[in-house]
C-alpha positions in Angstrom: 0.0 0.0 0.0 2.1 2.9 -1.3 0.8 6.3 -0.6 1.1 9.3 -3.0 2.3 12.6 -1.9 0.3 14.5 0.6 -2.4 16.9 -0.6 -1.6 20.6 -0.3 -4.4 21.0 2.3 -2.9 18.2 4.4 0.6 19.8 4.3 -0.8 23.2 5.3 -2.8 21.6 8.2 0.4 19.9 9.5 2.4 23.0 9.2 -0.2 25.0 11.2 -0.1 22.3 13.9 3.6 22.6 14.0 3.3 26.4 14.1 1.1 26.0 17.2 4.1 24.3 19.0 3.3 20.7 18.4 6.4 18.5 18.5 7.7 17.4 15.2 8.0 13.7 16.2 4.5 13.7 17.4 3.2 15.2 14.1 5.2 12.8 12.1 3.8 9.8 14.1 0.2 11.1 14.0 0.2 11.8 10.2 2.4 8.9 9.1 5.2 11.1 7.9 8.8 9.8 7.6 11.8 10.8 5.9 11.4 8.1 3.3 7.9 9.1 2.5 8.8 12.7 2.2 11.9 12.5 0.1 11.4 9.2 -1.7 15.2 8.8 -1.8 15.4 5.5 0.1 14.5 2.6 -2.2 15.9 0.0 0.1 13.3 -0.6 2.8 14.8 -3.8 4.0 15.1 -4.1 7.8 18.0 -5.8 9.5 17.8 -7.1 13.0 20.0 -5.7 15.7 21.5 -9.1 16.5 22.5 -9.5 12.8 24.2 -6.1 12.8 26.0 -6.9 16.0 27.2 -10.2 14.8 28.6 -8.6 11.6 30.3 -5.9 13.6 31.9 -8.4 16.0 33.1 -10.6 13.2 34.7 -7.6 11.5 36.4 -6.5 14.8 37.7 -10.0 15.4 39.1 -10.2 11.9 40.8 -6.8 12.2 42.3 -7.4 15.7 43.3 -11.1 15.5 46.1 -10.5 13.0 49.4 -11.9 14.1 51.2 -8.6 13.3 48.9 -6.6 15.5 49.3 -9.1 18.4 53.0 -9.0 18.1 53.0 -5.2 18.1 50.8 -5.2 21.2 53.1 -7.6 23.0 56.2 -5.5 22.1 54.5 -2.3 23.3 53.4 -4.1 26.5 56.9 -5.3 27.3 58.4 -1.8 26.5 56.0 -0.1 28.8 56.4 -2.8 31.5 60.2 -2.3 31.4 59.9 1.5 31.5 57.5 1.3 34.5 59.8 -1.2 36.4 62.8 0.9 35.8 61.1 4.1 37.1 59.8 2.4 40.3 63.1 0.7 40.9 64.8 4.1 40.7 62.5 5.5 43.4 63.3 2.6 45.8 67.1 3.0 45.5 69.1 5.5 47.6 71.8 7.6 46.2 75.1 5.8 46.1 73.5 2.4 46.1 73.1 2.4 49.9 70.1 0.8 51.4 68.0 2.3 54.1 68.5 0.7 57.5 65.4 -1.0 59.0 64.0 0.9 61.8 62.2 -0.6 64.7 59.2 0.9 66.2 59.1 0.9 70.0 56.0 1.1 72.1 55.6 3.5 75.0 57.6 2.4 77.9 60.5 1.3 75.8 59.3 -2.2 74.9 59.8 -3.6 71.5 56.6 -5.1 69.8 58.6 -7.8 68.1 60.1 -10.8 69.8 57.6 -11.2 72.8 
């Protein structure tokens, strides 16, 4: 059931409703107006389910990301960043001159040591 273009009176009536602050989406729904009926540009009215689109997108992503070259590049970058992070944290732990900080014991009030009893 294909509908012809709207009559001039119908178009004027819809425009008057819109001028009276009616929402465009409400008017389109009420009068059966859509972009495809107005422009007539869309010849492909086939609908595709969301699950089918998601499956196609996931398949494409898997094909793009599962290449051995990309995985090898990721592993190299991960190892480089890991080495960089480890060297920067190790630098913060060392004292100048290679000396290590002596361990300090905490004493409780009264001069008793909490360890060893």
